[in-house]
Biopython code that builds the backbone (N, CA, C, O; Angstrom):
import numpy as np
from Bio.PDB.StructureBuilder import StructureBuilder

atoms = [
    (1, "MET", "N", (-3.613, -5.416, -22.979)),
    (1, "MET", "CA", (-4.362, -6.390, -22.230)),
    (1, "MET", "C", (-5.099, -5.708, -21.083)),
    (1, "MET", "O", (-4.596, -4.744, -20.508)),
    (2, "ILE", "N", (-6.254, -6.190, -20.757)),
    (2, "ILE", "CA", (-7.050, -5.690, -19.643)),
    (2, "ILE", "C", (-6.720, -6.539, -18.412)),
    (2, "ILE", "O", (-6.743, -7.768, -18.477)),
    (3, "TYR", "N", (-6.409, -5.870, -17.282)),
    (3, "TYR", "CA", (-6.033, -6.581, -16.069)),
    (3, "TYR", "C", (-7.085, -6.412, -14.981)),
    (3, "TYR", "O", (-7.756, -5.384, -14.891)),
    (4, "SER", "N", (-7.211, -7.455, -14.152)),
    (4, "SER", "CA", (-8.087, -7.432, -12.981)),
    (4, "SER", "C", (-7.476, -8.377, -11.951)),
    (4, "SER", "O", (-6.441, -8.994, -12.203)),
    (5, "LYS", "N", (-8.116, -8.488, -10.798)),
    (5, "LYS", "CA", (-7.649, -9.441, -9.793)),
    (5, "LYS", "C", (-7.702, -10.870, -10.332)),
    (5, "LYS", "O", (-6.945, -11.733, -9.887)),
    (6, "ASP", "N", (-8.597, -11.118, -11.291)),
    (6, "ASP", "CA", (-8.774, -12.468, -11.825)),
    (6, "ASP", "C", (-7.626, -12.945, -12.703)),
    (6, "ASP", "O", (-7.386, -14.149, -12.796)),
    (7, "ASN", "N", (-6.903, -12.016, -13.356)),
    (7, "ASN", "CA", (-5.861, -12.452, -14.289)),
    (7, "ASN", "C", (-4.492, -11.827, -14.010)),
    (7, "ASN", "O", (-3.607, -11.872, -14.864)),
    (8, "SER", "N", (-4.313, -11.247, -12.823)),
    (8, "SER", "CA", (-3.048, -10.609, -12.481)),
    (8, "SER", "C", (-2.210, -11.494, -11.568)),
    (8, "SER", "O", (-2.724, -12.419, -10.939)),
    (9, "VAL", "N", (-0.925, -11.200, -11.503)),
    (9, "VAL", "CA", (-0.041, -11.889, -10.572)),
    (9, "VAL", "C", (-0.526, -11.590, -9.159)),
    (9, "VAL", "O", (-0.779, -10.437, -8.808)),
    (10, "HIS", "N", (-0.652, -12.640, -8.355)),
    (10, "HIS", "CA", (-1.132, -12.504, -6.984)),
    (10, "HIS", "C", (-0.059, -13.023, -6.033)),
    (10, "HIS", "O", (0.597, -14.028, -6.304)),
    (11, "TYR", "N", (0.109, -12.323, -4.920)),
    (11, "TYR", "CA", (1.005, -12.849, -3.881)),
    (11, "TYR", "C", (0.458, -12.470, -2.512)),
    (11, "TYR", "O", (-0.351, -11.551, -2.380)),
    (12, "ILE", "N", (0.912, -13.193, -1.502)),
    (12, "ILE", "CA", (0.531, -12.931, -0.118)),
    (12, "ILE", "C", (1.720, -12.263, 0.562)),
    (12, "ILE", "O", (2.822, -12.809, 0.596)),
    (13, "GLY", "N", (1.474, -11.062, 1.107)),
    (13, "GLY", "CA", (2.528, -10.345, 1.823)),
    (13, "GLY", "C", (2.440, -10.613, 3.313)),
    (13, "GLY", "O", (1.690, -11.487, 3.749)),
    (14, "GLY", "N", (3.206, -9.862, 4.096)),
    (14, "GLY", "CA", (3.197, -10.012, 5.546)),
    (14, "GLY", "C", (1.802, -9.888, 6.124)),
    (14, "GLY", "O", (0.964, -9.174, 5.572)),
    (15, "ASN", "N", (1.540, -10.576, 7.233)),
    (15, "ASN", "CA", (0.243, -10.552, 7.921)),
    (15, "ASN", "C", (-0.910, -11.030, 7.051)),
    (15, "ASN", "O", (-2.038, -10.571, 7.230)),
    (16, "SER", "N", (-0.660, -11.935, 6.117)),
    (16, "SER", "CA", (-1.704, -12.521, 5.268)),
    (16, "SER", "C", (-2.424, -11.491, 4.406)),
    (16, "SER", "O", (-3.626, -11.616, 4.167)),
    (17, "CYS", "N", (-1.706, -10.482, 3.939)),
    (17, "CYS", "CA", (-2.292, -9.463, 3.061)),
    (17, "CYS", "C", (-2.188, -9.929, 1.610)),
    (17, "CYS", "O", (-1.135, -10.385, 1.165)),
    (18, "ASP", "N", (-3.295, -9.806, 0.886)),
    (18, "ASP", "CA", (-3.325, -10.164, -0.531)),
    (18, "ASP", "C", (-2.890, -8.977, -1.375)),
    (18, "ASP", "O", (-3.199, -7.830, -1.053)),
    (19, "SER", "N", (-2.177, -9.256, -2.447)),
    (19, "SER", "CA", (-1.773, -8.205, -3.377)),
    (19, "SER", "C", (-1.876, -8.732, -4.801)),
    (19, "SER", "O", (-1.423, -9.835, -5.106)),
    (20, "TRP", "N", (-2.480, -7.921, -5.669)),
    (20, "TRP", "CA", (-2.594, -8.234, -7.091)),
    (20, "TRP", "C", (-1.831, -7.163, -7.862)),
    (20, "TRP", "O", (-2.080, -5.971, -7.680)),
    (21, "VAL", "N", (-0.909, -7.576, -8.715)),
    (21, "VAL", "CA", (-0.092, -6.653, -9.498)),
    (21, "VAL", "C", (-0.832, -6.353, -10.793)),
    (21, "VAL", "O", (-0.894, -7.194, -11.689)),
    (22, "LEU", "N", (-1.395, -5.150, -10.888)),
    (22, "LEU", "CA", (-2.150, -4.750, -12.080)),
    (22, "LEU", "C", (-1.245, -4.145, -13.152)),
    (22, "LEU", "O", (-1.543, -4.214, -14.344)),
    (23, "ASN", "N", (-0.136, -3.553, -12.710)),
    (23, "ASN", "CA", (0.859, -2.996, -13.637)),
    (23, "ASN", "C", (2.187, -2.942, -12.896)),
    (23, "ASN", "O", (2.237, -2.552, -11.729)),
    (24, "ASP", "N", (3.255, -3.332, -13.570)),
    (24, "ASP", "CA", (4.575, -3.205, -12.959)),
    (24, "ASP", "C", (5.602, -2.973, -14.051)),
    (24, "ASP", "O", (6.045, -3.899, -14.731)),
    (25, "SER", "N", (5.963, -1.718, -14.195)),
    (25, "SER", "CA", (7.019, -1.346, -15.129)),
    (25, "SER", "C", (8.058, -0.552, -14.339)),
    (25, "SER", "O", (7.867, -0.296, -13.150)),
    (26, "CYS", "N", (9.130, -0.169, -14.975)),
    (26, "CYS", "CA", (10.172, 0.596, -14.275)),
    (26, "CYS", "C", (9.629, 1.901, -13.714)),
    (26, "CYS", "O", (10.029, 2.330, -12.632)),
    (27, "ASN", "N", (8.721, 2.531, -14.445)),
    (27, "ASN", "CA", (8.242, 3.855, -14.068)),
    (27, "ASN", "C", (6.947, 3.873, -13.276)),
    (27, "ASN", "O", (6.599, 4.900, -12.694)),
    (28, "LEU", "N", (6.221, 2.751, -13.241)),
    (28, "LEU", "CA", (4.906, 2.767, -12.607)),
    (28, "LEU", "C", (4.531, 1.386, -12.086)),
    (28, "LEU", "O", (4.669, 0.378, -12.780)),
    (29, "SER", "N", (4.053, 1.366, -10.849)),
    (29, "SER", "CA", (3.533, 0.146, -10.257)),
    (29, "SER", "C", (2.117, 0.433, -9.777)),
    (29, "SER", "O", (1.873, 1.449, -9.126)),
    (30, "VAL", "N", (1.179, -0.464, -10.098)),
    (30, "VAL", "CA", (-0.202, -0.347, -9.630)),
    (30, "VAL", "C", (-0.584, -1.693, -9.032)),
    (30, "VAL", "O", (-0.524, -2.724, -9.701)),
    (31, "LYS", "N", (-0.981, -1.666, -7.755)),
    (31, "LYS", "CA", (-1.379, -2.894, -7.072)),
    (31, "LYS", "C", (-2.714, -2.675, -6.377)),
    (31, "LYS", "O", (-3.012, -1.583, -5.893)),
    (32, "GLN", "N", (-3.502, -3.729, -6.341)),
    (32, "GLN", "CA", (-4.724, -3.746, -5.544)),
    (32, "GLN", "C", (-4.417, -4.645, -4.359)),
    (32, "GLN", "O", (-3.960, -5.774, -4.536)),
    (33, "GLU", "N", (-4.665, -4.151, -3.151)),
    (33, "GLU", "CA", (-4.309, -4.906, -1.971)),
    (33, "GLU", "C", (-5.485, -5.035, -1.015)),
    (33, "GLU", "O", (-6.389, -4.199, -0.985)),
    (34, "LYS", "N", (-5.442, -6.114, -0.235)),
    (34, "LYS", "CA", (-6.490, -6.385, 0.741)),
    (34, "LYS", "C", (-5.813, -6.758, 2.055)),
    (34, "LYS", "O", (-4.978, -7.661, 2.101)),
    (35, "MET", "N", (-6.185, -6.045, 3.128)),
    (35, "MET", "CA", (-5.612, -6.301, 4.453)),
    (35, "MET", "C", (-6.698, -6.790, 5.398)),
    (35, "MET", "O", (-7.746, -6.155, 5.515)),
    (36, "PRO", "N", (-6.462, -7.907, 6.071)),
    (36, "PRO", "CA", (-7.426, -8.360, 7.079)),
    (36, "PRO", "C", (-7.488, -7.378, 8.254)),
    (36, "PRO", "O", (-6.585, -6.565, 8.449)),
    (37, "ALA", "N", (-8.551, -7.468, 9.016)),
    (37, "ALA", "CA", (-8.717, -6.640, 10.211)),
    (37, "ALA", "C", (-7.544, -6.857, 11.161)),
    (37, "ALA", "O", (-7.057, -7.976, 11.322)),
    (38, "GLY", "N", (-7.100, -5.768, 11.787)),
    (38, "GLY", "CA", (-6.069, -5.859, 12.807)),
    (38, "GLY", "C", (-4.662, -6.108, 12.313)),
    (38, "GLY", "O", (-3.815, -6.543, 13.093)),
    (39, "THR", "N", (-4.377, -5.848, 11.033)),
    (39, "THR", "CA", (-3.037, -6.076, 10.492)),
    (39, "THR", "C", (-2.354, -4.756, 10.163)),
    (39, "THR", "O", (-3.004, -3.717, 10.040)),
    (40, "ALA", "N", (-1.034, -4.813, 10.024)),
    (40, "ALA", "CA", (-0.240, -3.628, 9.680)),
    (40, "ALA", "C", (1.026, -4.077, 8.981)),
    (40, "ALA", "O", (1.514, -5.186, 9.200)),
    (41, "GLU", "N", (1.555, -3.203, 8.135)),
    (41, "GLU", "CA", (2.845, -3.508, 7.531)),
    (41, "GLU", "C", (3.946, -2.910, 8.405)),
    (41, "GLU", "O", (3.663, -2.174, 9.349)),
    (42, "LYS", "N", (5.191, -3.228, 8.088)),
    (42, "LYS", "CA", (6.334, -2.728, 8.850)),
    (42, "LYS", "C", (6.676, -1.304, 8.424)),
    (42, "LYS", "O", (6.461, -0.906, 7.279)),
    (43, "LEU", "N", (7.212, -0.556, 9.376)),
    (43, "LEU", "CA", (7.686, 0.800, 9.103)),
    (43, "LEU", "C", (8.798, 0.731, 8.061)),
    (43, "LEU", "O", (9.713, -0.086, 8.169)),
    (44, "HIS", "N", (8.712, 1.601, 7.045)),
    (44, "HIS", "CA", (9.700, 1.597, 5.967)),
    (44, "HIS", "C", (9.687, 2.937, 5.248)),
    (44, "HIS", "O", (8.894, 3.821, 5.574)),
    (45, "PHE", "N", (10.566, 3.079, 4.271)),
    (45, "PHE", "CA", (10.540, 4.234, 3.370)),
    (45, "PHE", "C", (11.039, 3.789, 2.007)),
    (45, "PHE", "O", (11.593, 2.700, 1.853)),
    (46, "HIS", "N", (10.833, 4.653, 1.022)),
    (46, "HIS", "CA", (11.297, 4.407, -0.343)),
    (46, "HIS", "C", (12.252, 5.525, -0.718)),
    (46, "HIS", "O", (11.964, 6.702, -0.499)),
    (47, "GLU", "N", (13.385, 5.154, -1.280)),
    (47, "GLU", "CA", (14.374, 6.153, -1.686)),
    (47, "GLU", "C", (13.853, 7.048, -2.811)),
    (47, "GLU", "O", (14.032, 8.265, -2.767)),
    (48, "ALA", "N", (13.209, 6.453, -3.817)),
    (48, "ALA", "CA", (12.830, 7.200, -5.014)),
    (48, "ALA", "C", (11.328, 7.273, -5.273)),
    (48, "ALA", "O", (10.852, 8.232, -5.879)),
    (49, "ALA", "N", (10.584, 6.275, -4.822)),
    (49, "ALA", "CA", (9.176, 6.167, -5.218)),
    (49, "ALA", "C", (8.257, 7.080, -4.409)),
    (49, "ALA", "O", (8.345, 7.159, -3.183)),
    (50, "GLU", "N", (7.383, 7.758, -5.128)),
    (50, "GLU", "CA", (6.244, 8.444, -4.523)),
    (50, "GLU", "C", (5.090, 7.450, -4.594)),
    (50, "GLU", "O", (4.936, 6.745, -5.591)),
    (51, "GLN", "N", (4.273, 7.392, -3.532)),
    (51, "GLN", "CA", (3.153, 6.463, -3.520)),
    (51, "GLN", "C", (1.838, 7.203, -3.319)),
    (51, "GLN", "O", (1.756, 8.196, -2.595)),
    (52, "PHE", "N", (0.810, 6.681, -3.990)),
    (52, "PHE", "CA", (-0.548, 7.216, -3.906)),
    (52, "PHE", "C", (-1.459, 6.058, -3.521)),
    (52, "PHE", "O", (-1.504, 5.045, -4.219)),
    (53, "PHE", "N", (-2.179, 6.198, -2.421)),
    (53, "PHE", "CA", (-3.100, 5.168, -1.943)),
    (53, "PHE", "C", (-4.530, 5.656, -2.107)),
    (53, "PHE", "O", (-4.863, 6.766, -1.692)),
    (54, "TYR", "N", (-5.373, 4.832, -2.709)),
    (54, "TYR", "CA", (-6.801, 5.131, -2.857)),
    (54, "TYR", "C", (-7.573, 4.008, -2.173)),
    (54, "TYR", "O", (-7.427, 2.841, -2.536)),
    (55, "ILE", "N", (-8.389, 4.357, -1.189)),
    (55, "ILE", "CA", (-9.105, 3.358, -0.403)),
    (55, "ILE", "C", (-10.402, 2.986, -1.118)),
    (55, "ILE", "O", (-11.251, 3.839, -1.376)),
    (56, "LEU", "N", (-10.538, 1.703, -1.433)),
    (56, "LEU", "CA", (-11.726, 1.185, -2.110)),
    (56, "LEU", "C", (-12.811, 0.774, -1.113)),
    (56, "LEU", "O", (-13.999, 1.002, -1.338)),
    (57, "ARG", "N", (-12.371, 0.157, 0.006)),
    (57, "ARG", "CA", (-13.320, -0.356, 0.990)),
    (57, "ARG", "C", (-12.644, -0.354, 2.349)),
    (57, "ARG", "O", (-11.490, -0.763, 2.474)),
    (58, "GLY", "N", (-13.360, 0.107, 3.368)),
    (58, "GLY", "CA", (-12.832, 0.111, 4.720)),
    (58, "GLY", "C", (-12.195, 1.429, 5.089)),
    (58, "GLY", "O", (-12.438, 2.457, 4.456)),
    (59, "GLU", "N", (-11.372, 1.386, 6.130)),
    (59, "GLU", "CA", (-10.687, 2.580, 6.620)),
    (59, "GLU", "C", (-9.255, 2.214, 6.981)),
    (59, "GLU", "O", (-9.013, 1.284, 7.750)),
    (60, "ALA", "N", (-8.311, 2.958, 6.416)),
    (60, "ALA", "CA", (-6.888, 2.726, 6.655)),
    (60, "ALA", "C", (-6.365, 3.774, 7.625)),
    (60, "ALA", "O", (-6.852, 4.903, 7.672)),
    (61, "VAL", "N", (-5.370, 3.377, 8.391)),
    (61, "VAL", "CA", (-4.641, 4.327, 9.229)),
    (61, "VAL", "C", (-3.207, 4.332, 8.719)),
    (61, "VAL", "O", (-2.550, 3.292, 8.656)),
    (62, "PHE", "N", (-2.734, 5.514, 8.357)),
    (62, "PHE", "CA", (-1.364, 5.687, 7.878)),
    (62, "PHE", "C", (-0.560, 6.398, 8.951)),
    (62, "PHE", "O", (-1.015, 7.382, 9.534)),
    (63, "ASP", "N", (0.620, 5.899, 9.201)),
    (63, "ASP", "CA", (1.588, 6.591, 10.045)),
    (63, "ASP", "C", (2.665, 7.084, 9.084)),
    (63, "ASP", "O", (3.401, 6.289, 8.498)),
    (64, "ILE", "N", (2.748, 8.401, 8.930)),
    (64, "ILE", "CA", (3.714, 9.008, 8.011)),
    (64, "ILE", "C", (4.562, 9.985, 8.812)),
    (64, "ILE", "O", (4.060, 10.989, 9.318)),
    (65, "ASN", "N", (5.845, 9.683, 8.921)),
    (65, "ASN", "CA", (6.773, 10.510, 9.699)),
    (65, "ASN", "C", (6.220, 10.798, 11.096)),
    (65, "ASN", "O", (6.244, 11.936, 11.564)),
    (66, "ASN", "N", (5.720, 9.747, 11.750)),
    (66, "ASN", "CA", (5.186, 9.811, 13.123)),
    (66, "ASN", "C", (3.909, 10.630, 13.266)),
    (66, "ASN", "O", (3.571, 11.054, 14.371)),
    (67, "GLU", "N", (3.196, 10.859, 12.167)),
    (67, "GLU", "CA", (1.899, 11.527, 12.220)),
    (67, "GLU", "C", (0.845, 10.561, 11.668)),
    (67, "GLU", "O", (1.046, 9.960, 10.613)),
    (68, "LYS", "N", (-0.288, 10.411, 12.386)),
    (68, "LYS", "CA", (-1.336, 9.475, 11.969)),
    (68, "LYS", "C", (-2.406, 10.165, 11.145)),
    (68, "LYS", "O", (-2.810, 11.295, 11.418)),
    (69, "PHE", "N", (-2.861, 9.426, 10.102)),
    (69, "PHE", "CA", (-3.927, 9.897, 9.220)),
    (69, "PHE", "C", (-4.925, 8.762, 9.030)),
    (69, "PHE", "O", (-4.529, 7.630, 8.753)),
    (70, "SER", "N", (-6.201, 9.052, 9.173)),
    (70, "SER", "CA", (-7.262, 8.082, 8.926)),
    (70, "SER", "C", (-7.837, 8.377, 7.542)),
    (70, "SER", "O", (-8.254, 9.503, 7.268)),
    (71, "VAL", "N", (-7.860, 7.365, 6.671)),
    (71, "VAL", "CA", (-8.310, 7.542, 5.296)),
    (71, "VAL", "C", (-9.416, 6.529, 5.025)),
    (71, "VAL", "O", (-9.208, 5.323, 5.160)),
    (72, "LYS", "N", (-10.592, 7.022, 4.642)),
    (72, "LYS", "CA", (-11.773, 6.175, 4.448)),
    (72, "LYS", "C", (-12.006, 5.868, 2.970)),
    (72, "LYS", "O", (-11.383, 6.459, 2.088)),
    (73, "ALA", "N", (-12.922, 4.928, 2.724)),
    (73, "ALA", "CA", (-13.294, 4.563, 1.348)),
    (73, "ALA", "C", (-13.662, 5.812, 0.564)),
    (73, "ALA", "O", (-14.408, 6.664, 1.047)),
    (74, "GLY", "N", (-13.132, 5.913, -0.654)),
    (74, "GLY", "CA", (-13.379, 7.064, -1.511)),
    (74, "GLY", "C", (-12.384, 8.187, -1.298)),
    (74, "GLY", "O", (-12.456, 9.207, -1.984)),
    (75, "GLU", "N", (-11.451, 8.026, -0.360)),
    (75, "GLU", "CA", (-10.426, 9.037, -0.092)),
    (75, "GLU", "C", (-9.050, 8.505, -0.488)),
    (75, "GLU", "O", (-8.867, 7.307, -0.708)),
    (76, "SER", "N", (-8.083, 9.431, -0.574)),
    (76, "SER", "CA", (-6.728, 9.044, -0.977)),
    (76, "SER", "C", (-5.700, 9.821, -0.170)),
    (76, "SER", "O", (-6.008, 10.817, 0.484)),
    (77, "ILE", "N", (-4.463, 9.328, -0.241)),
    (77, "ILE", "CA", (-3.336, 10.008, 0.409)),
    (77, "ILE", "C", (-2.079, 9.721, -0.396)),
    (77, "ILE", "O", (-1.931, 8.639, -0.963)),
    (78, "SER", "N", (-1.174, 10.694, -0.446)),
    (78, "SER", "CA", (0.107, 10.536, -1.145)),
    (78, "SER", "C", (1.242, 10.533, -0.135)),
    (78, "SER", "O", (1.182, 11.208, 0.893)),
    (79, "ILE", "N", (2.270, 9.764, -0.443)),
    (79, "ILE", "CA", (3.446, 9.679, 0.415)),
    (79, "ILE", "C", (4.676, 9.958, -0.439)),
    (79, "ILE", "O", (4.913, 9.295, -1.449)),
    (80, "GLN", "N", (5.444, 10.938, -0.022)),
    (80, "GLN", "CA", (6.619, 11.369, -0.771)),
    (80, "GLN", "C", (7.809, 10.444, -0.507)),
    (80, "GLN", "O", (7.857, 9.788, 0.534)),
    (81, "PRO", "N", (8.774, 10.383, -1.440)),
    (81, "PRO", "CA", (9.975, 9.578, -1.221)),
    (81, "PRO", "C", (10.658, 9.964, 0.089)),
    (81, "PRO", "O", (10.594, 11.114, 0.525)),
    (82, "LYS", "N", (11.306, 8.992, 0.700)),
    (82, "LYS", "CA", (12.070, 9.139, 1.943)),
    (82, "LYS", "C", (11.200, 9.373, 3.185)),
    (82, "LYS", "O", (11.737, 9.538, 4.280)),
    (83, "SER", "N", (9.873, 9.391, 3.038)),
    (83, "SER", "CA", (8.979, 9.526, 4.190)),
    (83, "SER", "C", (8.832, 8.166, 4.871)),
    (83, "SER", "O", (8.479, 7.178, 4.227)),
    (84, "GLU", "N", (9.103, 8.122, 6.165)),
    (84, "GLU", "CA", (8.931, 6.879, 6.919)),
    (84, "GLU", "C", (7.439, 6.653, 7.119)),
    (84, "GLU", "O", (6.728, 7.548, 7.576)),
    (85, "HIS", "N", (6.962, 5.452, 6.776)),
    (85, "HIS", "CA", (5.519, 5.228, 6.826)),
    (85, "HIS", "C", (5.154, 3.754, 6.937)),
    (85, "HIS", "O", (5.973, 2.865, 6.703)),
    (86, "PHE", "N", (3.892, 3.527, 7.304)),
    (86, "PHE", "CA", (3.268, 2.211, 7.198)),
    (86, "PHE", "C", (1.765, 2.395, 7.218)),
    (86, "PHE", "O", (1.251, 3.393, 7.722)),
    (87, "ILE", "N", (1.066, 1.413, 6.659)),
    (87, "ILE", "CA", (-0.396, 1.393, 6.636)),
    (87, "ILE", "C", (-0.854, 0.309, 7.594)),
    (87, "ILE", "O", (-0.220, -0.740, 7.711)),
    (88, "SER", "N", (-1.970, 0.572, 8.283)),
    (88, "SER", "CA", (-2.545, -0.441, 9.165)),
    (88, "SER", "C", (-4.061, -0.449, 9.023)),
    (88, "SER", "O", (-4.680, 0.530, 8.608)),
    (89, "ASN", "N", (-4.626, -1.582, 9.380)),
    (89, "ASN", "CA", (-6.075, -1.740, 9.402)),
    (89, "ASN", "C", (-6.464, -1.993, 10.856)),
    (89, "ASN", "O", (-6.416, -3.128, 11.332)),
    (90, "GLU", "N", (-6.847, -0.933, 11.552)),
    (90, "GLU", "CA", (-7.180, -1.023, 12.971)),
    (90, "GLU", "C", (-8.648, -1.364, 13.196)),
    (90, "GLU", "O", (-9.097, -1.459, 14.338)),
    (91, "SER", "N", (-9.392, -1.546, 12.119)),
    (91, "SER", "CA", (-10.831, -1.812, 12.231)),
    (91, "SER", "C", (-11.099, -3.311, 12.355)),
    (91, "SER", "O", (-10.183, -4.132, 12.332)),
    (92, "LEU", "N", (-12.372, -3.636, 12.486)),
    (92, "LEU", "CA", (-12.798, -5.038, 12.548)),
    (92, "LEU", "C", (-13.169, -5.571, 11.165)),
    (92, "LEU", "O", (-13.510, -6.745, 11.023)),
    (93, "ASP", "N", (-13.105, -4.708, 10.143)),
    (93, "ASP", "CA", (-13.486, -5.069, 8.776)),
    (93, "ASP", "C", (-12.262, -5.135, 7.873)),
    (93, "ASP", "O", (-11.223, -4.548, 8.173)),
    (94, "GLU", "N", (-12.398, -5.852, 6.770)),
    (94, "GLU", "CA", (-11.343, -5.939, 5.765)),
    (94, "GLU", "C", (-11.117, -4.574, 5.118)),
    (94, "GLU", "O", (-12.044, -3.773, 4.995)),
    (95, "LEU", "N", (-9.891, -4.322, 4.713)),
    (95, "LEU", "CA", (-9.507, -3.079, 4.045)),
    (95, "LEU", "C", (-9.033, -3.423, 2.641)),
    (95, "LEU", "O", (-8.244, -4.351, 2.464)),
    (96, "GLU", "N", (-9.510, -2.678, 1.632)),
    (96, "GLU", "CA", (-9.066, -2.901, 0.254)),
    (96, "GLU", "C", (-8.712, -1.551, -0.356)),
    (96, "GLU", "O", (-9.430, -0.567, -0.177)),
    (97, "PHE", "N", (-7.585, -1.517, -1.086)),
    (97, "PHE", "CA", (-7.101, -0.243, -1.623)),
    (97, "PHE", "C", (-6.230, -0.466, -2.853)),
    (97, "PHE", "O", (-5.763, -1.574, -3.116)),
    (98, "LEU", "N", (-6.026, 0.615, -3.597)),
    (98, "LEU", "CA", (-5.059, 0.654, -4.686)),
    (98, "LEU", "C", (-3.831, 1.396, -4.188)),
    (98, "LEU", "O", (-3.952, 2.402, -3.489)),
    (99, "VAL", "N", (-2.662, 0.910, -4.541)),
    (99, "VAL", "CA", (-1.425, 1.647, -4.271)),
    (99, "VAL", "C", (-0.697, 1.811, -5.598)),
    (99, "VAL", "O", (-0.380, 0.840, -6.284)),
    (100, "ILE", "N", (-0.444, 3.073, -5.939)),
    (100, "ILE", "CA", (0.202, 3.427, -7.206)),
    (100, "ILE", "C", (1.536, 4.070, -6.861)),
    (100, "ILE", "O", (1.588, 5.038, -6.101)),
    (101, "SER", "N", (2.607, 3.535, -7.416)),
    (101, "SER", "CA", (3.951, 4.006, -7.089)),
    (101, "SER", "C", (4.688, 4.403, -8.356)),
    (101, "SER", "O", (4.632, 3.715, -9.375)),
    (102, "SER", "N", (5.388, 5.546, -8.265)),
    (102, "SER", "CA", (6.180, 6.015, -9.401)),
    (102, "SER", "C", (7.492, 6.589, -8.884)),
    (102, "SER", "O", (7.480, 7.522, -8.081)),
    (103, "PRO", "N", (8.633, 6.043, -9.334)),
    (103, "PRO", "CA", (8.758, 4.827, -10.116)),
    (103, "PRO", "C", (8.367, 3.607, -9.287)),
    (103, "PRO", "O", (7.947, 3.749, -8.138)),
    (104, "SER", "N", (8.498, 2.429, -9.848)),
    (104, "SER", "CA", (8.157, 1.189, -9.150)),
    (104, "SER", "C", (8.943, 1.081, -7.845)),
    (104, "SER", "O", (10.058, 1.590, -7.734)),
    (105, "THR", "N", (8.349, 0.417, -6.870)),
    (105, "THR", "CA", (9.026, 0.221, -5.579)),
    (105, "THR", "C", (9.930, -1.010, -5.576)),
    (105, "THR", "O", (10.515, -1.335, -4.542)),
    (106, "ASN", "N", (10.057, -1.696, -6.702)),
    (106, "ASN", "CA", (10.961, -2.848, -6.764)),
    (106, "ASN", "C", (12.368, -2.416, -6.370)),
    (106, "ASN", "O", (12.929, -1.486, -6.951)),
    (107, "ASN", "N", (12.937, -3.105, -5.369)),
    (107, "ASN", "CA", (14.295, -2.795, -4.863)),
    (107, "ASN", "C", (14.409, -1.380, -4.318)),
    (107, "ASN", "O", (15.508, -0.825, -4.299)),
    (108, "ASP", "N", (13.309, -0.778, -3.873)),
    (108, "ASP", "CA", (13.322, 0.606, -3.373)),
    (108, "ASP", "C", (12.694, 0.698, -1.984)),
    (108, "ASP", "O", (12.360, 1.798, -1.543)),
    (109, "ARG", "N", (12.525, -0.399, -1.298)),
    (109, "ARG", "CA", (11.909, -0.408, 0.034)),
    (109, "ARG", "C", (12.981, -0.676, 1.077)),
    (109, "ARG", "O", (13.699, -1.673, 1.006)),
    (110, "ILE", "N", (13.080, 0.226, 2.048)),
    (110, "ILE", "CA", (14.028, 0.064, 3.132)),
    (110, "ILE", "C", (13.240, -0.003, 4.441)),
    (110, "ILE", "O", (12.625, 0.979, 4.857)),
    (111, "GLU", "N", (13.265, -1.195, 5.096)),
    (111, "GLU", "CA", (12.549, -1.358, 6.350)),
    (111, "GLU", "C", (13.339, -0.760, 7.493)),
    (111, "GLU", "O", (14.570, -0.780, 7.495)),
    (112, "ILE", "N", (12.614, -0.224, 8.471)),
    (112, "ILE", "CA", (13.210, 0.450, 9.615)),
    (112, "ILE", "C", (12.919, -0.364, 10.870)),
    (112, "ILE", "O", (11.761, -0.667, 11.159)),
    (113, "GLU", "N", (13.950, -0.714, 11.606)),
    (113, "GLU", "CA", (13.769, -1.447, 12.867)),
    (113, "GLU", "C", (13.635, -0.443, 13.992)),
    (113, "GLU", "O", (14.460, 0.459, 14.140)),
    (114, "LYS", "N", (12.581, -0.609, 14.786)),
    (114, "LYS", "CA", (12.387, 0.266, 15.957)),
    (114, "LYS", "C", (12.082, -0.554, 17.153)),
    (114, "LYS", "O", (11.885, -0.012, 18.240)),
]
sb = StructureBuilder()
sb.init_structure("model")
sb.init_model(0)
sb.init_chain("A")
sb.init_seg("    ")
for serial, (resi, resn, name, xyz) in enumerate(atoms, 1):
    if name == "N":
        sb.init_residue(resn, " ", resi, " ")
    sb.init_atom(name, np.array(xyz, "f"), 0.0, 1.0, " ", f" {name:<3s}", serial, name[0])
structure = sb.get_structure()
């Protein structure tokens, strides 16, 4: 089957972020996500999953192990398992990106309280 935002499972995450599940198997998760301006996810890590983010539109700021990275449309970044991280949209424009995780992040996200 061919998947797109039009026919995929959709959910709203924290801070009114949209997420479309394009693929979700034990070994691979692919999601297209959209973050409104001025939003961020919570600091967390994954025990097993490596994640790859590809920015489709806008500019993302990643905090990975207390180091900041700015990633623009057409660029990507990888995050290794056990790395403490979060993505934020510090701009005035919407941010849209793909996040590919292997294995799936289902039951593999541990949030960190600071």
